[in-house]
DRENLUMMI-357139 format. One record per residue (C-alpha): x, y, z; chain; residue in three letters. Coordinates in nm, 2 decimals, always signed. Example, Ala and Ser with C-alpha at 12.3 -4.5 7.8 and 13.67 -1.06 7.14 Angstrom:
<nodes>
+--------+--------+--------+----+-----+
!      x !      y !      z ! ch !  aa !
+--------+--------+--------+----+-----+
!  +1.23 !  -0.45 !  +0.78 !  A ! ALA !
!  +1.37 !  -0.11 !  +0.71 !  A ! SER !
+--------+--------+--------+----+-----+
</nodes>
This chain:
<nodes>
+--------+--------+--------+----+-----+
!      x !      y !      z ! ch !  aa !
+--------+--------+--------+----+-----+
!  +0.46 !  +4.43 !  +0.72 !  A ! MET !
!  +0.81 !  +4.49 !  +0.83 !  A ! GLY !
!  +1.02 !  +4.69 !  +0.59 !  A ! GLY !
!  +1.37 !  +4.54 !  +0.66 !  A ! GLY !
!  +1.65 !  +4.43 !  +0.43 !  A ! SER !
!  +1.62 !  +4.18 !  +0.15 !  A ! ASP !
!  +1.76 !  +3.90 !  +0.37 !  A ! THR !
!  +1.56 !  +3.98 !  +0.68 !  A ! GLU !
!  +1.24 !  +3.78 !  +0.72 !  A ! GLN !
!  +0.93 !  +3.99 !  +0.70 !  A ! GLN !
!  +0.61 !  +3.93 !  +0.89 !  A ! HIS !
!  +0.26 !  +3.96 !  +0.74 !  A ! LEU !
!  -0.03 !  +3.97 !  +0.98 !  A ! LEU !
!  -0.37 !  +3.93 !  +0.83 !  A ! ILE !
!  -0.65 !  +4.02 !  +1.07 !  A ! ALA !
!  -1.00 !  +3.97 !  +0.95 !  A ! LEU !
!  -1.35 !  +3.89 !  +1.09 !  A ! PRO !
!  -1.37 !  +3.56 !  +0.90 !  A ! PHE !
!  -1.27 !  +3.20 !  +0.95 !  A ! GLU !
!  -0.91 !  +3.13 !  +0.85 !  A ! GLU !
!  -0.89 !  +3.05 !  +0.48 !  A ! PRO !
!  -0.65 !  +2.76 !  +0.52 !  A ! THR !
!  -0.59 !  +2.66 !  +0.16 !  A ! LYS !
!  -0.54 !  +3.02 !  +0.04 !  A ! SER !
!  -0.29 !  +3.09 !  +0.32 !  A ! LEU !
!  -0.10 !  +2.77 !  +0.24 !  A ! GLU !
!  -0.07 !  +2.89 !  -0.12 !  A ! ARG !
!  +0.05 !  +3.23 !  +0.01 !  A ! LEU !
!  +0.32 !  +3.08 !  +0.23 !  A ! LYS !
!  +0.44 !  +2.85 !  -0.05 !  A ! LYS !
!  +0.47 !  +3.13 !  -0.30 !  A ! ASN !
!  +0.64 !  +3.36 !  -0.05 !  A ! PHE !
!  +0.86 !  +3.15 !  +0.17 !  A ! PRO !
!  +1.06 !  +3.45 !  +0.30 !  A ! ARG !
!  +0.75 !  +3.60 !  +0.45 !  A ! ILE !
!  +0.61 !  +3.48 !  +0.78 !  A ! LYS !
!  +0.23 !  +3.48 !  +0.75 !  A ! VAL !
!  +0.00 !  +3.49 !  +1.05 !  A ! SER !
!  -0.38 !  +3.50 !  +1.05 !  A ! TYR !
!  -0.61 !  +3.62 !  +1.33 !  A ! VAL !
!  -0.99 !  +3.60 !  +1.33 !  A ! ASN !
!  -1.10 !  +3.93 !  +1.48 !  A ! LEU !
!  -1.43 !  +3.79 !  +1.59 !  A ! ASN !
!  -1.24 !  +3.57 !  +1.84 !  A ! ASN !
!  -1.01 !  +3.85 !  +1.95 !  A ! LEU !
!  -1.19 !  +4.18 !  +1.93 !  A ! PRO !
!  -0.94 !  +4.35 !  +2.16 !  A ! SER !
!  -0.66 !  +4.28 !  +1.91 !  A ! LEU !
!  -0.84 !  +4.49 !  +1.65 !  A ! TRP !
!  -0.84 !  +4.77 !  +1.90 !  A ! GLU !
!  -0.47 !  +4.73 !  +1.94 !  A ! ASP !
!  -0.41 !  +4.72 !  +1.57 !  A ! VAL !
!  -0.64 !  +5.01 !  +1.50 !  A ! ALA !
!  -0.43 !  +5.24 !  +1.72 !  A ! ARG !
!  -0.15 !  +5.21 !  +1.47 !  A ! HIS !
!  -0.36 !  +5.26 !  +1.16 !  A ! VAL !
!  -0.46 !  +5.61 !  +1.03 !  A ! PRO !
!  -0.84 !  +5.65 !  +1.06 !  A ! LYS !
!  -0.91 !  +5.70 !  +0.69 !  A ! ASP !
!  -0.73 !  +5.37 !  +0.62 !  A ! ILE !
!  -0.89 !  +5.19 !  +0.90 !  A ! ARG !
!  -1.24 !  +5.27 !  +0.77 !  A ! ASN !
!  -1.17 !  +5.12 !  +0.43 !  A ! GLN !
!  -0.93 !  +4.83 !  +0.47 !  A ! LEU !
!  -1.03 !  +4.47 !  +0.49 !  A ! SER !
!  -0.68 !  +4.34 !  +0.55 !  A ! THR !
!  -0.42 !  +4.51 !  +0.78 !  A ! ILE !
!  -0.05 !  +4.42 !  +0.75 !  A ! GLN !
!  +0.13 !  +4.53 !  +1.06 !  A ! VAL !
!  +0.40 !  +4.43 !  +1.31 !  A ! GLU !
!  +0.47 !  +4.60 !  +1.64 !  A ! PRO !
!  +0.79 !  +4.75 !  +1.53 !  A ! THR !
!  +0.90 !  +5.09 !  +1.38 !  A ! PRO !
!  +0.96 !  +4.91 !  +1.05 !  A ! LYS !
!  +0.59 !  +4.91 !  +0.95 !  A ! ILE !
!  +0.45 !  +4.96 !  +0.61 !  A ! SER !
!  +0.08 !  +4.96 !  +0.52 !  A ! PHE !
!  -0.04 !  +4.82 !  +0.19 !  A ! LEU !
!  -0.37 !  +5.00 !  +0.10 !  A ! GLU !
!  -0.55 !  +4.80 !  -0.17 !  A ! GLN !
!  -0.91 !  +4.76 !  -0.27 !  A ! ASP !
!  -1.02 !  +4.40 !  -0.23 !  A ! PHE !
!  -1.36 !  +4.44 !  -0.39 !  A ! ARG !
!  -1.44 !  +4.17 !  -0.64 !  A ! THR !
!  -1.74 !  +4.12 !  -0.87 !  A ! PHE !
!  -1.96 !  +3.90 !  -0.65 !  A ! ASN !
!  -2.21 !  +4.19 !  -0.67 !  A ! GLU !
!  -2.27 !  +4.10 !  -1.03 !  A ! LEU !
!  -2.50 !  +3.81 !  -0.94 !  A ! PHE !
!  -2.72 !  +4.03 !  -0.72 !  A ! ARG !
!  -2.74 !  +4.30 !  -0.99 !  A ! VAL !
!  -2.85 !  +4.06 !  -1.26 !  A ! ILE !
!  -3.08 !  +3.87 !  -1.03 !  A ! MET !
!  -3.27 !  +4.18 !  -0.91 !  A ! THR !
!  -3.29 !  +4.30 !  -1.27 !  A ! THR !
!  -3.46 !  +3.98 !  -1.38 !  A ! LEU !
!  -3.68 !  +3.98 !  -1.07 !  A ! VAL !
!  -3.80 !  +4.33 !  -1.16 !  A ! GLN !
!  -3.83 !  +4.29 !  -1.53 !  A ! SER !
!  -4.04 !  +3.97 !  -1.51 !  A ! HIS !
!  -4.25 !  +4.05 !  -1.20 !  A ! SER !
!  -4.11 !  +3.76 !  -1.01 !  A ! TYR !
!  -4.25 !  +3.87 !  -0.68 !  A ! ASN !
!  -4.60 !  +3.85 !  -0.82 !  A ! LEU !
!  -4.54 !  +3.51 !  -0.97 !  A ! LEU !
!  -4.39 !  +3.38 !  -0.64 !  A ! HIS !
!  -4.70 !  +3.50 !  -0.45 !  A ! ARG !
!  -4.92 !  +3.31 !  -0.70 !  A ! TRP !
!  -4.72 !  +3.00 !  -0.63 !  A ! GLN !
!  -4.74 !  +3.04 !  -0.26 !  A ! LYS !
!  -5.12 !  +3.08 !  -0.29 !  A ! GLU !
!  -5.14 !  +2.78 !  -0.53 !  A ! HIS !
!  -5.28 !  +3.00 !  -0.80 !  A ! GLN !
!  -5.25 !  +2.90 !  -1.17 !  A ! TRP !
!  -5.35 !  +3.23 !  -1.32 !  A ! ARG !
!  -5.47 !  +3.24 !  -1.68 !  A ! ARG !
!  -5.58 !  +3.60 !  -1.71 !  A ! ASP !
!  -5.21 !  +3.71 !  -1.70 !  A ! TYR !
!  -5.31 !  +4.04 !  -1.52 !  A ! ALA !
!  -5.34 !  +4.15 !  -1.16 !  A ! GLU !
!  -5.40 !  +4.51 !  -1.05 !  A ! ALA !
!  -5.19 !  +4.72 !  -1.30 !  A ! TYR !
!  -4.94 !  +4.45 !  -1.38 !  A ! VAL !
!  -5.00 !  +4.29 !  -1.72 !  A ! ASP !
!  -4.76 !  +4.01 !  -1.78 !  A ! LEU !
!  -4.82 !  +4.03 !  -2.16 !  A ! ARG !
!  -4.66 !  +4.38 !  -2.15 !  A ! GLN !
!  -4.33 !  +4.28 !  -1.98 !  A ! LEU !
!  -4.01 !  +4.35 !  -2.17 !  A ! HIS !
!  -3.70 !  +4.13 !  -2.19 !  A ! ASP !
!  -3.36 !  +4.29 !  -2.17 !  A ! LEU !
!  -3.27 !  +4.28 !  -2.54 !  A ! VAL !
!  -3.22 !  +4.64 !  -2.66 !  A ! GLY !
!  -3.25 !  +4.78 !  -2.31 !  A ! GLN !
!  -3.00 !  +5.05 !  -2.22 !  A ! ARG !
!  -2.78 !  +5.01 !  -1.90 !  A ! LEU !
!  -2.60 !  +5.30 !  -1.76 !  A ! GLY !
!  -2.30 !  +5.21 !  -1.54 !  A ! VAL !
!  -2.22 !  +5.49 !  -1.30 !  A ! LEU !
!  -1.86 !  +5.40 !  -1.21 !  A ! GLY !
!  -1.70 !  +5.17 !  -1.46 !  A ! TYR !
!  -1.46 !  +4.97 !  -1.23 !  A ! GLY !
!  -1.42 !  +4.60 !  -1.19 !  A ! SER !
!  -1.78 !  +4.54 !  -1.07 !  A ! ILE !
!  -1.93 !  +4.77 !  -1.34 !  A ! GLY !
!  -1.73 !  +4.60 !  -1.61 !  A ! ARG !
!  -1.84 !  +4.25 !  -1.51 !  A ! GLN !
!  -2.20 !  +4.36 !  -1.50 !  A ! VAL !
!  -2.15 !  +4.51 !  -1.84 !  A ! ALA !
!  -2.01 !  +4.19 !  -1.98 !  A ! ARG !
!  -2.31 !  +3.98 !  -1.87 !  A ! VAL !
!  -2.56 !  +4.26 !  -1.96 !  A ! ALA !
!  -2.41 !  +4.28 !  -2.31 !  A ! SER !
!  -2.44 !  +3.90 !  -2.34 !  A ! ALA !
!  -2.82 !  +3.94 !  -2.27 !  A ! MET !
!  -2.85 !  +4.19 !  -2.55 !  A ! GLY !
!  -2.83 !  +4.51 !  -2.36 !  A ! MET !
!  -2.66 !  +4.83 !  -2.47 !  A ! SER !
!  -2.40 !  +4.96 !  -2.21 !  A ! VAL !
!  -2.31 !  +5.32 !  -2.14 !  A ! LEU !
!  -2.01 !  +5.39 !  -1.91 !  A ! ALA !
!  -1.95 !  +5.68 !  -1.67 !  A ! TYR !
!  -1.62 !  +5.76 !  -1.51 !  A ! THR !
!  -1.48 !  +6.04 !  -1.30 !  A ! ALA !
!  -1.21 !  +6.13 !  -1.55 !  A ! SER !
!  -1.23 !  +6.12 !  -1.94 !  A ! PRO !
!  -1.13 !  +5.79 !  -2.12 !  A ! ARG !
!  -1.06 !  +5.93 !  -2.46 !  A ! ALA !
!  -0.78 !  +5.69 !  -2.57 !  A ! THR !
!  -0.79 !  +5.32 !  -2.62 !  A ! ARG !
!  -0.53 !  +5.27 !  -2.34 !  A ! ASP !
!  -0.72 !  +5.48 !  -2.09 !  A ! SER !
!  -1.03 !  +5.26 !  -2.13 !  A ! LYS !
!  -0.84 !  +4.95 !  -2.03 !  A ! LYS !
!  -0.88 !  +4.80 !  -1.68 !  A ! ASP !
!  -0.55 !  +4.84 !  -1.50 !  A ! LYS !
!  -0.66 !  +4.66 !  -1.18 !  A ! GLY !
!  -0.67 !  +4.30 !  -1.08 !  A ! PHE !
!  -0.87 !  +4.09 !  -1.33 !  A ! ILE !
!  -1.01 !  +3.74 !  -1.27 !  A ! VAL !
!  -0.96 !  +3.55 !  -1.60 !  A ! PRO !
!  -1.25 !  +3.54 !  -1.84 !  A ! ARG !
!  -1.44 !  +3.82 !  -1.65 !  A ! THR !
!  -1.50 !  +4.19 !  -1.69 !  A ! GLY !
!  -1.41 !  +4.42 !  -1.98 !  A ! ASP !
!  -1.03 !  +4.43 !  -1.98 !  A ! PRO !
!  -1.00 !  +4.64 !  -2.29 !  A ! ASP !
!  -1.30 !  +4.86 !  -2.23 !  A ! GLY !
!  -1.46 !  +4.77 !  -2.56 !  A ! THR !
!  -1.81 !  +4.68 !  -2.43 !  A ! ILE !
!  -1.97 !  +5.03 !  -2.38 !  A ! PRO !
!  -2.12 !  +5.19 !  -2.69 !  A ! GLU !
!  -2.04 !  +5.53 !  -2.54 !  A ! ALA !
!  -1.83 !  +5.68 !  -2.25 !  A ! TRP !
!  -1.92 !  +5.98 !  -2.03 !  A ! TYR !
!  -1.72 !  +6.14 !  -1.75 !  A ! SER !
!  -1.71 !  +6.42 !  -1.50 !  A ! GLY !
!  -1.78 !  +6.51 !  -1.14 !  A ! LEU !
!  -2.01 !  +6.81 !  -1.19 !  A ! ASP !
!  -2.39 !  +6.79 !  -1.22 !  A ! LYS !
!  -2.39 !  +6.91 !  -1.58 !  A ! GLU !
!  -2.18 !  +6.61 !  -1.70 !  A ! ASP !
!  -2.39 !  +6.38 !  -1.48 !  A ! LEU !
!  -2.72 !  +6.51 !  -1.62 !  A ! HIS !
!  -2.59 !  +6.46 !  -1.98 !  A ! HIS !
!  -2.52 !  +6.10 !  -1.90 !  A ! PHE !
!  -2.85 !  +6.04 !  -1.72 !  A ! LEU !
!  -3.04 !  +6.19 !  -2.01 !  A ! ALA !
!  -2.94 !  +5.91 !  -2.25 !  A ! GLN !
!  -3.27 !  +5.72 !  -2.22 !  A ! ASP !
!  -3.14 !  +5.47 !  -1.96 !  A ! LEU !
!  -3.37 !  +5.18 !  -1.88 !  A ! ASP !
!  -3.14 !  +5.07 !  -1.59 !  A ! TYR !
!  -2.89 !  +5.26 !  -1.39 !  A ! LEU !
!  -2.62 !  +5.07 !  -1.19 !  A ! LEU !
!  -2.46 !  +5.28 !  -0.91 !  A ! VAL !
!  -2.11 !  +5.16 !  -0.83 !  A ! CYS !
!  -1.90 !  +5.48 !  -0.77 !  A ! VAL !
!  -1.70 !  +5.52 !  -0.45 !  A ! PRO !
!  -1.83 !  +5.75 !  -0.18 !  A ! LEU !
!  -1.64 !  +6.08 !  -0.18 !  A ! THR !
!  -1.73 !  +6.44 !  -0.10 !  A ! GLU !
!  -1.80 !  +6.48 !  -0.47 !  A ! GLN !
!  -2.03 !  +6.18 !  -0.49 !  A ! THR !
!  -2.23 !  +6.23 !  -0.17 !  A ! ARG !
!  -2.60 !  +6.27 !  -0.27 !  A ! HIS !
!  -2.48 !  +6.25 !  -0.63 !  A ! PHE !
!  -2.83 !  +6.13 !  -0.72 !  A ! LEU !
!  -3.12 !  +6.33 !  -0.58 !  A ! ALA !
!  -3.45 !  +6.48 !  -0.69 !  A ! ALA !
!  -3.31 !  +6.67 !  -1.00 !  A ! PRO !
!  -3.14 !  +6.35 !  -1.12 !  A ! GLU !
!  -3.44 !  +6.13 !  -1.06 !  A ! PHE !
!  -3.65 !  +6.38 !  -1.26 !  A ! GLU !
!  -3.43 !  +6.32 !  -1.56 !  A ! ILE !
!  -3.45 !  +5.95 !  -1.51 !  A ! LEU !
!  -3.83 !  +5.98 !  -1.49 !  A ! SER !
!  -3.84 !  +6.01 !  -1.87 !  A ! LYS !
!  -3.77 !  +5.64 !  -1.90 !  A ! ARG !
!  -3.89 !  +5.54 !  -1.55 !  A ! ASN !
!  -3.54 !  +5.40 !  -1.49 !  A ! THR !
!  -3.48 !  +5.11 !  -1.26 !  A ! PHE !
!  -3.20 !  +5.20 !  -1.01 !  A ! VAL !
!  -2.96 !  +4.95 !  -0.85 !  A ! SER !
!  -2.71 !  +5.07 !  -0.59 !  A ! ASN !
!  -2.43 !  +4.84 !  -0.47 !  A ! ILE !
!  -2.19 !  +5.13 !  -0.38 !  A ! ALA !
!  -2.28 !  +5.33 !  -0.06 !  A ! ARG !
!  -2.61 !  +5.45 !  +0.06 !  A ! GLY !
!  -2.50 !  +5.81 !  +0.10 !  A ! GLN !
!  -2.45 !  +5.85 !  -0.28 !  A ! ILE !
!  -2.83 !  +5.86 !  -0.31 !  A ! ILE !
!  -3.06 !  +6.11 !  -0.14 !  A ! ASN !
!  -3.29 !  +5.84 !  +0.01 !  A ! GLN !
!  -3.59 !  +6.06 !  +0.08 !  A ! ASP !
!  -3.59 !  +6.18 !  -0.29 !  A ! ASP !
!  -3.56 !  +5.82 !  -0.41 !  A ! LEU !
!  -3.86 !  +5.72 !  -0.20 !  A ! ILE !
!  -4.06 !  +6.01 !  -0.34 !  A ! SER !
!  -3.97 !  +5.91 !  -0.70 !  A ! ALA !
!  -4.07 !  +5.55 !  -0.64 !  A ! LEU !
!  -4.40 !  +5.65 !  -0.48 !  A ! ARG !
!  -4.47 !  +5.89 !  -0.77 !  A ! GLN !
!  -4.44 !  +5.61 !  -1.03 !  A ! TYR !
!  -4.66 !  +5.37 !  -0.82 !  A ! ASP !
!  -4.93 !  +5.64 !  -0.78 !  A ! THR !
!  -4.92 !  +5.74 !  -1.15 !  A ! ASP !
!  -4.93 !  +5.38 !  -1.27 !  A ! ARG !
!  -5.23 !  +5.29 !  -1.05 !  A ! LYS !
!  -5.40 !  +5.61 !  -1.18 !  A ! ALA !
!  -5.37 !  +5.47 !  -1.53 !  A ! GLY !
!  -5.12 !  +5.72 !  -1.66 !  A ! LYS !
!  -4.90 !  +5.62 !  -1.95 !  A ! THR !
!  -4.63 !  +5.77 !  -2.17 !  A ! GLY !
!  -4.49 !  +6.11 !  -2.07 !  A ! ASP !
!  -4.75 !  +6.15 !  -1.81 !  A ! ALA !
!  -4.61 !  +5.85 !  -1.62 !  A ! LEU !
!  -4.33 !  +5.99 !  -1.40 !  A ! ARG !
!  -4.10 !  +5.86 !  -1.13 !  A ! GLY !
!  -3.88 !  +5.55 !  -1.10 !  A ! LEU !
!  -4.04 !  +5.21 !  -1.16 !  A ! ARG !
!  -3.82 !  +5.04 !  -0.91 !  A ! GLY !
!  -3.49 !  +5.00 !  -0.71 !  A ! ALA !
!  -3.26 !  +4.74 !  -0.58 !  A ! ALA !
!  -3.06 !  +4.86 !  -0.29 !  A ! LEU !
!  -2.79 !  +4.66 !  -0.12 !  A ! ASP !
!  -2.67 !  +4.97 !  +0.07 !  A ! VAL !
!  -2.88 !  +5.23 !  +0.26 !  A ! THR !
!  -2.84 !  +5.54 !  +0.47 !  A ! ASP !
!  -2.81 !  +5.47 !  +0.75 !  A ! PRO !
!  -2.69 !  +5.12 !  +0.80 !  A ! GLU !
!  -2.84 !  +4.92 !  +0.96 !  A ! PRO !
!  -3.17 !  +5.05 !  +0.83 !  A ! LEU !
!  -3.41 !  +5.11 !  +1.12 !  A ! PRO !
!  -3.71 !  +4.87 !  +1.13 !  A ! GLU !
!  -3.95 !  +5.16 !  +1.09 !  A ! ASP !
!  -3.78 !  +5.33 !  +0.80 !  A ! HIS !
!  -4.01 !  +5.40 !  +0.51 !  A ! PRO !
!  -3.76 !  +5.26 !  +0.26 !  A ! LEU !
!  -3.86 !  +4.91 !  +0.36 !  A ! TRP !
!  -4.21 !  +4.97 !  +0.22 !  A ! ASP !
!  -4.12 !  +5.17 !  -0.08 !  A ! ALA !
!  -4.30 !  +5.03 !  -0.39 !  A ! PRO !
!  -4.12 !  +4.80 !  -0.63 !  A ! ASN !
!  -3.81 !  +4.81 !  -0.41 !  A ! THR !
!  -3.57 !  +4.53 !  -0.30 !  A ! ILE !
!  -3.36 !  +4.60 !  +0.01 !  A ! VAL !
!  -3.08 !  +4.37 !  +0.12 !  A ! THR !
!  -2.84 !  +4.42 !  +0.42 !  A ! PRO !
!  -2.51 !  +4.51 !  +0.24 !  A ! HIS !
!  -2.43 !  +4.15 !  +0.15 !  A ! ILE !
!  -2.40 !  +4.15 !  -0.23 !  A ! SER !
!  -2.02 !  +4.11 !  -0.22 !  A ! GLY !
!  -2.03 !  +3.80 !  -0.01 !  A ! LEU !
!  -1.96 !  +3.45 !  -0.15 !  A ! SER !
!  -1.74 !  +3.15 !  -0.06 !  A ! SER !
!  -1.48 !  +3.28 !  -0.31 !  A ! GLU !
!  -1.44 !  +3.62 !  -0.16 !  A ! TYR !
!  -1.15 !  +3.55 !  +0.07 !  A ! MET !
!  -0.96 !  +3.35 !  -0.19 !  A ! ASP !
!  -0.99 !  +3.62 !  -0.45 !  A ! ARG !
!  -0.90 !  +3.89 !  -0.20 !  A ! ALA !
!  -0.58 !  +3.70 !  -0.11 !  A ! LEU !
!  -0.51 !  +3.66 !  -0.49 !  A ! GLN !
!  -0.49 !  +4.04 !  -0.51 !  A ! VAL !
!  -0.26 !  +4.04 !  -0.21 !  A ! LEU !
!  -0.03 !  +3.78 !  -0.37 !  A ! GLU !
!  -0.01 !  +3.98 !  -0.69 !  A ! VAL !
!  +0.09 !  +4.29 !  -0.49 !  A ! ASN !
!  +0.34 !  +4.11 !  -0.28 !  A ! LEU !
!  +0.52 !  +3.99 !  -0.60 !  A ! GLU !
!  +0.50 !  +4.34 !  -0.74 !  A ! ARG !
!  +0.63 !  +4.49 !  -0.42 !  A ! ARG !
!  +0.93 !  +4.25 !  -0.43 !  A ! GLU !
!  +1.00 !  +4.35 !  -0.79 !  A ! ASN !
!  +0.96 !  +4.72 !  -0.73 !  A ! GLY !
!  +0.66 !  +4.74 !  -0.96 !  A ! GLU !
!  +0.34 !  +4.95 !  -0.93 !  A ! LYS !
!  +0.07 !  +4.78 !  -0.72 !  A ! LEU !
!  -0.28 !  +4.70 !  -0.85 !  A ! VAL !
!  -0.60 !  +4.81 !  -0.68 !  A ! ASN !
!  -0.40 !  +5.06 !  -0.48 !  A ! GLU !
!  -0.60 !  +5.31 !  -0.27 !  A ! VAL !
!  -0.54 !  +5.67 !  -0.35 !  A ! ASP !
!  -0.59 !  +5.85 !  -0.02 !  A ! ARG !
!  -0.62 !  +6.19 !  -0.18 !  A ! LYS !
!  -0.90 !  +6.08 !  -0.42 !  A ! ARG !
!  -1.07 !  +5.88 !  -0.14 !  A ! GLY !
!  -1.07 !  +5.54 !  -0.32 !  A ! TYR !
+--------+--------+--------+----+-----+
</nodes>
C-alpha cells in the first residue's frame, strides 16, 4: 500500500488465489473511502503473482495470504496472520470419530450389519470413553488452540496450555490478537494449568501431565522443527495419547510417529493392557511432511490415523474473516495504533 500523505489516496491491492469476495470488498471500500481497493484472482493471472513476488521478501512471500503493493517506491507491507479457527471443527470431529470408533460403525452401516455383540477384533464398544474428564494438552495456545479449548471445556474436558514464553500474570494470559465475538478464550481462564518453554526439558514436563489428547498448533520455526519425535512419543505412550496436528508437518518426526502408532496397534492386538500397552492410539493429521504426501507413503496406512490434505482451515467464511482482520488493522494503522495478528519476522511467526 502506498505510504503517501494523509490527503493522498492510497491503493490497496489484494491478490489471492480465490474468487473475489464481493460483499466483503464492498464493506471494505465503504469503511475506507480514501483507499482505492483492487482485487486480483491469482488463479486467473499467475504471471501477476510472479511480478508481485519479485518485490516481496522471500520470508514474507512464503507466509502471506494477502499482499498489499503498488508499483511505486512508496510501498509498505502489512504482515499479518490471517489464520482463523475453522480448524476447530476438524479437531473436534476427528476426536469424536476416534473416541467412538466411528470408522468401524460406518463400515457396519455400509455392510448393512446390525451388530449386537458390540465387539469386533480388539474393539469393544462397551469400553469406549466419552470426553468428560479427559485431559487435552494444547501445544501452542493461540487463537485456534483457544477456540478448541473453549469447545473441549464445554464437553467436560480439562485443558492444559503450552506457550513459548511464560504467562505468569493475568494480563499475559489474555489473547491480544483478533477475536471473533463469542469465540476463543479472550482472558485465558480456561486452562487449569499453563506450561511454557522451547527446550526439551520444559516440553517433556508438559507432555508428562497424563494427556489423553494432544493438539499441535505451534508455528514452524527452527526451535519447533521435529519438536515431537521418539522421546516425546515415549512419554505420551504412558496414556497412549491421541495426537492431532493442524500446524505444520515438519513439527513432527513422521517416521517416529508411524512407529509409535504401529506399536500401539501391535500391542493391542497382542492383548496387552495397562503399562504394557505402549505407543499412540491414533492421530489426526491435516499436515504432513512432505506435502503433497506421496501416494506410496506409509503414513496413509498407519493404524488409527486420519490424513487430510491441509484443508482444515477452509470454509465459506474464511475470506470474510481474513478481511475483517485487515479492516481492523487498516483502522489501527490510520490511528497510529499497534496492529493485531502482526507477524514478527525475527520470531518467525
